[in-house]
Residue frames as qw, qx, qy, qz and C-alpha x, y, z in Angstrom:
[[0.686, 0.245, 0.066, 0.682, 65.23, 30.67, 86.45],
 [0.166, 0.491, 0.039, 0.854, 64.27, 34.36, 86.83],
 [0.502, -0.722, -0.466, -0.095, 62.36, 34.33, 90.12],
 [0.602, -0.455, -0.188, 0.629, 65.31, 35.61, 92.14],
 [0.297, 0.117, 0.216, 0.923, 65.99, 38.46, 89.71],
 [0.225, -0.600, -0.447, -0.624, 62.38, 39.61, 89.71],
 [0.601, -0.675, -0.411, 0.119, 62.04, 39.32, 93.49],
 [0.550, -0.251, -0.093, 0.791, 65.23, 41.33, 94.00],
 [0.096, 0.315, 0.282, 0.901, 63.88, 44.13, 91.85],
 [0.428, -0.659, -0.451, -0.423, 60.52, 44.25, 93.61],
 [0.687, -0.571, -0.340, 0.293, 62.15, 44.05, 97.04],
 [0.557, -0.371, -0.001, 0.743, 65.11, 46.39, 96.60],
 [0.287, 0.917, 0.191, -0.199, 63.99, 48.72, 93.82],
 [0.638, 0.039, 0.267, 0.721, 66.44, 50.68, 91.67],
 [0.092, 0.861, 0.088, -0.492, 67.05, 54.34, 90.85],
 [0.672, 0.276, 0.490, 0.482, 67.62, 54.64, 87.10],
 [0.003, 0.666, -0.140, -0.732, 69.12, 57.68, 85.37],
 [0.625, 0.478, 0.583, 0.204, 67.78, 57.92, 81.82],
 [0.066, 0.551, -0.300, -0.776, 69.19, 59.95, 78.97],
 [0.434, 0.297, 0.839, 0.143, 66.62, 58.80, 76.49],
 [0.101, 0.221, 0.502, 0.830, 64.69, 60.05, 73.51],
 [0.229, 0.134, 0.321, -0.909, 61.91, 62.58, 73.90],
 [0.542, -0.059, -0.557, -0.627, 59.43, 60.57, 71.80],
 [0.745, -0.248, -0.609, -0.115, 59.16, 57.86, 74.45],
 [0.166, 0.355, -0.599, 0.698, 60.49, 59.43, 77.64],
 [0.582, -0.277, 0.240, -0.726, 57.12, 59.25, 79.42],
 [0.937, -0.005, -0.243, -0.251, 56.63, 55.57, 78.61],
 [0.612, 0.297, -0.604, 0.415, 60.16, 54.72, 79.75],
 [0.136, -0.356, 0.512, -0.770, 59.53, 56.46, 83.07],
 [0.752, -0.173, 0.100, -0.629, 56.23, 54.66, 83.54],
 [0.909, 0.082, -0.406, -0.056, 57.53, 51.18, 82.77],
 [0.383, 0.326, -0.640, 0.581, 60.40, 51.72, 85.24],
 [0.405, -0.270, 0.398, -0.778, 57.85, 52.70, 87.87],
 [0.863, -0.032, -0.173, -0.473, 55.69, 49.71, 86.94],
 [0.792, 0.161, -0.567, 0.163, 58.51, 47.24, 87.62],
 [0.704, -0.642, -0.251, 0.170, 59.09, 48.68, 91.10],
 [0.598, -0.054, -0.012, 0.799, 62.02, 50.96, 90.30],
 [0.009, -0.881, -0.231, 0.412, 62.29, 54.75, 90.09],
 [0.630, 0.480, 0.257, 0.553, 63.28, 56.87, 87.06],
 [0.154, -0.772, -0.001, 0.617, 65.18, 60.14, 86.80],
 [0.621, 0.617, 0.329, 0.355, 65.22, 61.87, 83.40],
 [0.214, -0.891, 0.128, 0.379, 68.14, 64.26, 83.02],
 [0.802, 0.346, 0.247, 0.419, 70.26, 65.18, 79.99],
 [0.113, 0.976, -0.095, 0.159, 71.74, 68.62, 80.70],
 [0.705, 0.355, -0.400, 0.465, 75.53, 68.62, 80.76],
 [0.050, -0.589, 0.386, -0.708, 75.53, 70.85, 83.86],
 [0.628, -0.379, 0.407, -0.544, 73.82, 68.22, 86.02],
 [0.893, 0.122, -0.365, -0.232, 74.18, 64.74, 84.50],
 [0.493, 0.297, -0.715, 0.397, 77.25, 63.79, 86.51],
 [0.237, -0.226, 0.557, -0.763, 75.60, 64.88, 89.75],
 [0.791, -0.006, 0.022, -0.611, 72.33, 63.12, 88.90],
 [0.831, 0.203, -0.511, -0.081, 73.95, 59.88, 87.83],
 [0.203, 0.389, -0.731, 0.522, 75.99, 59.84, 91.03],
 [0.455, -0.147, 0.543, -0.690, 72.87, 59.31, 93.14],
 [0.863, 0.175, -0.111, -0.460, 71.50, 56.54, 90.92],
 [0.738, -0.290, 0.607, 0.053, 72.42, 52.89, 90.61],
 [0.580, 0.147, 0.665, 0.446, 72.52, 52.76, 86.83],
 [0.156, 0.562, -0.178, -0.792, 72.39, 54.74, 83.61],
 [0.606, 0.445, 0.652, 0.101, 70.23, 54.07, 80.55],
 [0.010, -0.525, 0.318, 0.789, 71.51, 55.79, 77.38],
 [0.551, 0.511, 0.656, 0.071, 69.24, 55.85, 74.31],
 [0.203, -0.301, 0.319, 0.875, 70.23, 57.75, 71.14],
 [0.332, 0.548, 0.760, 0.108, 66.76, 57.77, 69.58],
 [0.190, 0.942, 0.231, 0.149, 66.46, 61.56, 69.26],
 [0.734, -0.217, -0.001, 0.643, 70.10, 62.40, 69.06],
 [0.233, 0.945, 0.002, 0.229, 71.76, 65.81, 68.99],
 [0.549, 0.461, -0.428, 0.551, 75.27, 67.11, 69.64],
 [0.314, -0.607, 0.337, -0.648, 74.28, 68.52, 73.04],
 [0.878, -0.322, 0.156, -0.319, 73.08, 65.19, 74.38],
 [0.868, 0.284, -0.337, 0.228, 76.08, 63.26, 73.05],
 [0.216, 0.535, -0.506, 0.641, 78.34, 65.24, 75.39],
 [0.589, -0.423, 0.316, -0.611, 75.94, 64.61, 78.26],
 [0.980, -0.011, -0.121, -0.159, 75.85, 60.89, 77.52],
 [0.700, 0.371, -0.447, 0.415, 79.63, 60.60, 77.53],
 [0.056, -0.527, 0.472, -0.704, 79.99, 62.64, 80.73],
 [0.760, -0.313, 0.224, -0.525, 77.32, 60.64, 82.55],
 [0.960, 0.135, -0.244, -0.021, 78.70, 57.35, 81.23],
 [0.501, 0.450, -0.527, 0.518, 82.21, 58.10, 82.40],
 [0.317, -0.463, 0.446, -0.697, 80.95, 59.14, 85.82],
 [0.909, -0.148, 0.041, -0.387, 78.87, 55.97, 86.09],
 [0.849, 0.273, -0.402, 0.210, 81.90, 53.86, 85.17],
 [0.181, 0.518, -0.535, 0.642, 83.96, 55.65, 87.81],
 [0.515, -0.332, 0.418, -0.670, 81.34, 54.85, 90.43],
 [0.072, -0.085, 0.994, -0.006, 80.87, 51.25, 89.31],
 [0.570, 0.316, 0.371, -0.662, 77.26, 51.78, 88.25],
 [0.553, 0.280, 0.757, 0.205, 75.46, 49.69, 85.65],
 [0.189, 0.549, -0.212, -0.786, 75.30, 51.28, 82.17],
 [0.592, 0.381, 0.706, 0.079, 73.09, 50.28, 79.21],
 [0.050, 0.385, -0.377, -0.841, 73.32, 51.50, 75.62],
 [0.571, 0.535, 0.617, -0.089, 70.41, 51.47, 73.19],
 [0.225, -0.319, 0.425, 0.817, 71.96, 52.55, 69.84],
 [0.501, 0.617, 0.547, -0.262, 68.64, 53.41, 68.18],
 [0.542, 0.830, 0.083, -0.107, 69.06, 53.87, 64.43],
 [0.358, -0.631, 0.563, 0.395, 72.82, 53.24, 64.40],
 [0.436, 0.064, 0.772, 0.458, 73.63, 52.76, 60.74],
 [0.298, 0.766, 0.568, 0.038, 70.80, 55.01, 59.55],
 [0.195, 0.965, -0.023, 0.172, 72.86, 58.20, 59.54],
 [0.583, 0.435, -0.404, 0.555, 76.46, 59.27, 59.89],
 [0.234, -0.594, 0.340, -0.690, 75.68, 61.18, 63.10],
 [0.863, -0.344, 0.100, -0.357, 74.00, 58.24, 64.81],
 [0.944, 0.136, -0.220, 0.206, 76.67, 55.77, 63.80],
 [0.404, 0.516, -0.390, 0.647, 79.51, 58.06, 64.85],
 [0.425, -0.575, 0.282, -0.640, 77.82, 58.90, 68.15],
 [0.953, -0.235, -0.006, -0.190, 77.22, 55.24, 69.00],
 [0.850, 0.237, -0.262, 0.391, 80.82, 54.32, 68.18],
 [0.119, 0.613, -0.354, 0.696, 82.11, 57.29, 70.17],
 [0.685, -0.509, 0.187, -0.486, 80.09, 56.16, 73.16],
 [0.991, -0.053, -0.109, 0.053, 81.52, 52.65, 72.85],
 [0.651, 0.403, -0.311, 0.563, 85.05, 54.04, 72.81],
 [0.034, -0.558, 0.314, -0.767, 84.51, 56.37, 75.78],
 [0.618, -0.328, 0.346, -0.625, 82.17, 54.38, 78.05],
 [0.090, 0.104, -0.990, 0.027, 82.13, 50.78, 79.33],
 [0.657, -0.120, -0.120, -0.735, 78.64, 49.33, 78.90],
 [0.447, -0.141, 0.834, -0.292, 77.24, 46.40, 80.85],
 [0.539, 0.417, 0.732, 0.011, 74.61, 45.77, 78.16],
 [0.130, 0.281, -0.404, -0.861, 74.30, 46.88, 74.55],
 [0.424, 0.397, 0.787, -0.209, 70.71, 46.37, 73.38],
 [0.300, 0.481, -0.240, -0.788, 69.44, 46.84, 69.86],
 [0.881, 0.362, 0.168, -0.253, 67.92, 45.20, 66.82],
 [0.869, -0.025, 0.335, 0.363, 70.16, 43.01, 64.70],
 [0.526, 0.705, 0.130, 0.458, 70.96, 45.75, 62.15],
 [0.197, -0.931, 0.179, -0.251, 71.99, 48.22, 64.88],
 [0.763, -0.517, 0.371, 0.114, 74.18, 45.63, 66.57],
 [0.825, 0.277, 0.284, 0.402, 75.79, 44.63, 63.26],
 [0.268, 0.895, -0.018, 0.357, 76.59, 48.28, 62.58],
 [0.397, -0.840, 0.343, -0.140, 78.47, 48.53, 65.86],
 [0.834, -0.294, 0.448, 0.134, 80.18, 45.17, 65.51],
 [0.710, 0.154, 0.509, 0.461, 81.14, 45.19, 61.83],
 [0.070, -0.426, 0.191, 0.881, 80.44, 48.66, 60.45],
 [0.061, 0.288, 0.795, 0.531, 77.81, 47.37, 58.01],
 [0.240, 0.200, 0.246, -0.917, 75.01, 49.93, 57.67],
 [0.157, -0.235, -0.861, -0.423, 71.81, 47.99, 56.96],
 [0.044, 0.427, 0.656, -0.621, 69.49, 49.76, 59.40],
 [0.012, 0.520, 0.589, 0.619, 66.19, 50.96, 57.92],
 [0.332, -0.728, -0.058, -0.597, 65.40, 54.11, 59.91],
 [0.341, -0.508, 0.636, -0.470, 65.15, 52.83, 63.46],
 [0.928, 0.007, 0.215, -0.303, 64.02, 49.36, 62.34],
 [0.534, -0.325, 0.724, 0.292, 66.05, 46.30, 61.47],
 [0.410, 0.402, -0.572, -0.586, 66.56, 45.44, 57.83],
 [0.912, 0.009, 0.143, -0.383, 64.41, 42.41, 57.02],
 [0.759, 0.453, -0.461, 0.077, 67.48, 40.80, 55.43],
 [0.126, 0.483, -0.702, 0.508, 69.13, 40.79, 58.85],
 [0.740, -0.374, 0.046, -0.558, 66.22, 39.11, 60.66],
 [0.165, -0.341, 0.900, -0.217, 67.09, 36.35, 63.13],
 [0.824, 0.059, -0.244, -0.508, 65.43, 33.12, 61.98],
 [0.913, -0.253, 0.310, -0.075, 65.63, 29.45, 62.79],
 [0.860, 0.446, -0.017, 0.247, 67.97, 29.02, 59.83],
 [0.433, 0.616, -0.307, 0.582, 70.57, 31.58, 60.99],
 [0.612, -0.758, -0.032, -0.224, 70.02, 31.31, 64.73],
 [0.881, -0.295, 0.009, 0.369, 73.22, 29.40, 65.52],
 [0.568, 0.341, 0.055, 0.747, 75.40, 31.77, 63.51],
 [0.143, -0.784, -0.076, -0.599, 73.70, 34.79, 65.11],
 [0.763, -0.645, -0.038, 0.007, 74.30, 33.38, 68.58],
 [0.811, -0.067, 0.049, 0.579, 77.98, 32.89, 67.71],
 [0.277, 0.610, 0.103, 0.735, 78.11, 36.45, 66.36],
 [0.423, -0.816, -0.077, -0.387, 76.59, 37.81, 69.60],
 [0.847, -0.474, 0.001, 0.241, 79.04, 35.87, 71.75],
 [0.686, 0.202, 0.079, 0.695, 81.99, 37.07, 69.68],
 [0.058, 0.707, 0.087, 0.699, 80.87, 40.70, 69.85],
 [0.644, -0.744, -0.106, -0.146, 80.25, 40.34, 73.59],
 [0.833, -0.265, 0.007, 0.485, 83.83, 39.25, 74.10],
 [0.470, 0.392, 0.128, 0.780, 85.16, 42.09, 71.95],
 [0.153, -0.714, -0.130, -0.671, 82.99, 44.79, 73.56],
 [0.213, 0.053, -0.733, 0.644, 83.15, 43.45, 77.10],
 [0.449, 0.010, 0.208, -0.869, 79.37, 43.81, 77.28],
 [0.432, 0.302, 0.837, -0.146, 76.31, 41.61, 77.33],
 [0.143, 0.090, -0.512, -0.842, 74.67, 41.79, 73.90],
 [0.403, 0.414, 0.711, -0.401, 70.86, 41.85, 73.70],
 [0.079, 0.059, -0.615, -0.783, 69.49, 41.49, 70.16],
 [0.438, 0.340, 0.585, -0.592, 65.75, 42.06, 69.91],
 [0.346, 0.188, -0.600, -0.696, 63.40, 40.84, 67.22],
 [0.815, -0.116, -0.316, -0.471, 60.99, 37.99, 66.57],
 [0.883, -0.227, -0.319, 0.260, 63.54, 35.85, 68.37],
 [0.181, -0.929, 0.251, -0.201, 65.48, 37.66, 71.11],
 [0.837, 0.130, -0.354, 0.396, 69.09, 36.84, 71.94],
 [0.337, -0.890, 0.228, -0.207, 70.83, 37.81, 75.19],
 [0.931, 0.126, -0.193, 0.281, 74.44, 36.70, 75.28],
 [0.313, -0.843, 0.400, 0.179, 77.77, 37.09, 76.98],
 [0.287, 0.625, -0.686, -0.239, 80.92, 35.51, 75.57],
 [0.068, -0.203, 0.971, -0.107, 80.08, 32.08, 77.01],
 [0.154, 0.375, 0.894, -0.190, 76.32, 31.66, 77.26],
 [0.192, -0.058, -0.335, -0.921, 73.24, 32.80, 75.37],
 [0.356, 0.379, 0.710, -0.475, 69.56, 32.99, 76.24],
 [0.081, -0.136, -0.664, -0.731, 67.31, 32.49, 73.19],
 [0.206, 0.326, 0.599, -0.701, 63.97, 34.07, 74.08],
 [0.019, -0.284, -0.763, -0.580, 60.67, 33.61, 72.26],
 [0.003, -0.648, -0.604, 0.464, 58.36, 35.84, 74.28],
 [0.055, 0.463, -0.107, -0.878, 56.57, 38.79, 72.67],
 [0.540, 0.588, 0.602, -0.025, 54.34, 39.47, 69.68],
 [0.409, 0.264, 0.378, 0.787, 54.82, 41.20, 66.33],
 [0.100, -0.845, -0.441, -0.286, 52.01, 43.58, 67.34],
 [0.512, -0.689, -0.118, 0.500, 54.41, 45.20, 69.81],
 [0.448, -0.006, 0.336, 0.828, 56.07, 46.78, 66.79],
 [0.028, 0.707, 0.508, 0.490, 52.93, 48.87, 66.25],
 [0.409, -0.888, -0.185, 0.096, 53.80, 50.88, 69.37],
 [0.389, 0.712, -0.309, 0.496, 56.54, 53.48, 69.41],
 [0.214, -0.709, 0.447, -0.502, 58.77, 52.88, 72.38],
 [0.949, -0.287, -0.019, -0.127, 58.60, 49.23, 73.45],
 [0.806, 0.256, -0.258, 0.467, 62.31, 48.92, 72.72],
 [0.074, 0.609, -0.301, 0.730, 63.06, 52.10, 74.67],
 [0.717, -0.518, 0.113, -0.453, 61.00, 50.77, 77.58],
 [0.974, -0.045, -0.178, 0.134, 62.99, 47.54, 77.48],
 [0.519, 0.459, -0.355, 0.627, 66.27, 49.42, 77.84],
 [0.310, -0.580, 0.298, -0.692, 64.97, 51.09, 80.99],
 [0.914, -0.288, 0.004, -0.285, 63.72, 47.75, 82.27],
 [0.864, 0.206, -0.315, 0.336, 67.07, 46.08, 81.63],
 [0.205, 0.550, -0.400, 0.704, 68.86, 48.83, 83.56],
 [0.601, -0.501, 0.216, -0.584, 66.53, 48.40, 86.53],
 [0.987, -0.110, -0.101, -0.058, 67.04, 44.61, 86.58],
 [0.688, 0.383, -0.371, 0.492, 70.81, 45.05, 86.38],
 [0.102, -0.605, 0.373, -0.696, 70.90, 47.47, 89.31],
 [0.762, -0.388, 0.205, -0.476, 68.86, 45.07, 91.47],
 [0.985, -0.052, 0.160, 0.048, 70.94, 42.04, 90.45],
 [0.113, 0.875, -0.456, -0.120, 74.60, 43.10, 90.24],
 [0.451, -0.416, 0.787, 0.059, 75.92, 39.56, 90.72],
 [0.541, 0.240, 0.793, 0.147, 73.91, 37.97, 87.88],
 [0.172, 0.519, -0.147, -0.824, 73.94, 40.47, 84.99],
 [0.164, 0.077, -0.809, -0.559, 73.30, 38.01, 82.14],
 [0.107, -0.419, -0.899, 0.060, 70.35, 36.45, 83.90],
 [0.038, 0.589, 0.375, -0.715, 69.06, 39.90, 84.90],
 [0.185, 0.369, -0.394, -0.821, 69.15, 41.13, 81.30],
 [0.204, -0.103, -0.901, -0.370, 67.44, 37.98, 80.06],
 [0.042, -0.488, -0.782, 0.386, 64.78, 38.31, 82.77],
 [0.143, 0.533, 0.094, -0.828, 64.01, 41.85, 81.61],
 [0.242, 0.210, -0.645, -0.694, 63.68, 40.74, 77.98],
 [0.176, -0.272, -0.943, -0.072, 61.37, 37.87, 78.97],
 [0.007, 0.527, 0.592, -0.610, 59.30, 40.18, 81.19],
 [0.212, 0.440, -0.153, -0.859, 58.82, 42.73, 78.40],
 [0.277, 0.062, -0.798, -0.531, 57.85, 40.09, 75.89],
 [0.152, -0.360, -0.904, 0.175, 55.49, 38.42, 78.34],
 [0.101, 0.511, 0.356, -0.776, 53.90, 41.80, 79.08],
 [0.270, 0.274, -0.463, -0.798, 53.31, 42.21, 75.36],
 [0.278, -0.151, -0.917, -0.243, 51.53, 38.86, 75.27],
 [0.114, -0.458, -0.752, 0.459, 49.47, 39.58, 78.38],
 [0.128, 0.433, 0.079, -0.889, 48.58, 43.09, 77.27],
 [0.311, 0.118, -0.624, -0.707, 47.38, 41.82, 73.90],
 [0.241, -0.279, -0.930, 0.000, 45.28, 39.09, 75.54],
 [0.069, -0.530, -0.589, 0.606, 43.55, 41.82, 77.57],
 [0.064, 0.094, -0.308, -0.944, 42.62, 43.95, 74.55],
 [0.422, 0.482, 0.626, -0.445, 38.93, 44.67, 73.99],
 [0.585, 0.550, 0.570, 0.177, 37.06, 44.97, 70.71],
 [0.296, 0.926, 0.137, 0.188, 37.65, 48.66, 69.98],
 [0.533, -0.732, 0.227, 0.360, 41.10, 48.92, 71.55],
 [0.657, 0.726, -0.128, 0.158, 43.99, 50.14, 69.41],
 [0.728, 0.251, -0.357, 0.529, 47.72, 50.61, 69.71],
 [0.084, -0.605, 0.298, -0.733, 47.44, 53.45, 72.24],
 [0.797, -0.427, 0.121, -0.410, 45.50, 51.21, 74.61],
 [0.949, 0.094, -0.243, 0.177, 47.89, 48.35, 73.89],
 [0.356, 0.537, -0.420, 0.640, 50.79, 50.54, 75.07],
 [0.421, -0.519, 0.339, -0.662, 49.03, 51.12, 78.39],
 [0.950, -0.181, -0.026, -0.253, 48.12, 47.46, 78.76],
 [0.779, 0.300, -0.407, 0.371, 51.76, 46.47, 78.37],
 [0.060, 0.498, -0.470, 0.727, 52.76, 48.84, 81.17],
 [0.714, -0.363, 0.172, -0.574, 49.88, 47.52, 83.29],
 [0.963, 0.035, -0.266, -0.020, 51.07, 43.96, 82.65],
 [0.500, 0.374, -0.518, 0.584, 54.53, 44.85, 83.99],
 [0.301, -0.466, 0.342, -0.759, 52.90, 46.50, 87.01],
 [0.842, -0.218, 0.129, -0.476, 50.80, 43.40, 87.76],
 [0.789, 0.297, -0.533, 0.069, 53.51, 40.84, 87.01],
 [0.615, -0.670, 0.388, -0.151, 55.09, 38.83, 89.78],
 [0.114, -0.552, 0.814, 0.143, 57.96, 36.40, 89.97],
 [0.550, 0.108, 0.821, -0.104, 55.71, 33.37, 89.61],
 [0.609, 0.706, 0.227, -0.281, 53.99, 34.81, 86.53],
 [0.263, 0.795, -0.501, -0.219, 57.34, 35.48, 84.89],
 [0.326, -0.359, 0.875, 0.012, 58.68, 32.06, 85.87],
 [0.619, 0.320, 0.700, -0.157, 55.67, 30.36, 84.31],
 [0.552, 0.780, 0.219, -0.199, 55.45, 32.51, 81.19],
 [0.051, -0.763, 0.523, 0.375, 59.11, 32.91, 80.21],
 [0.922, 0.347, 0.173, -0.004, 59.93, 31.08, 76.96],
 [0.095, 0.853, -0.507, -0.075, 63.65, 30.53, 76.51],
 [0.979, -0.001, -0.042, 0.201, 66.44, 28.09, 75.89],
 [0.321, -0.843, 0.369, 0.224, 70.14, 28.39, 76.68],
 [0.874, 0.445, -0.034, 0.192, 72.90, 27.83, 74.15]]
């Protein structure tokens, strides 16, 4: 299913402009490099339009938000839309504060996003205005389970139609949906939550896959989610006795670096609804 998307990324590469949070900026850059793409990190209002013009896509992450970067995000997003570039939004912590929620909603009103990626609480905040986010984590009451999976898929499809974007909801079960079709993905481990930045890395990875696969955006986004989850599984399998979460972070990036299309094809765990 995802062999073509992975091969396209490895063969053609992608130049990704990232306006991301400073806690995880290094890891985002490294995972983009590991997948065969190239990162540029730039958030100054005086250069973001110029920088984004030379890239194929823009990854916006509001994890360490401030008023200065909001203006840069909007300017870069509008420029990317004008040029027909791929744009991804990671609304980290939307619902946790007035600033984050307002910034995320402002971005949605000003910029057209190809993919909106977040945990279920962040996505619900954008779709319905309900603020159930716990810091930057999903509220456990919102968790996607076998019992509410069908209703969550329908919610994602409905929001996708309203927003005009692919919706990627991450958690124990991942959902990647447009208004017609949904990938339900079961790759990944709960231990990935012990590392700051796996979600930020995924946003960069999604952007790279989208740039390399402009004709198949839903499949490209789903391939990125499967690849990140599979890297989490592989990285954990390679852990040694005294390894901790810092080593696990590096092993996940290494797993992306060493992954190939056949590995992803064999290891991807998904169904389509």
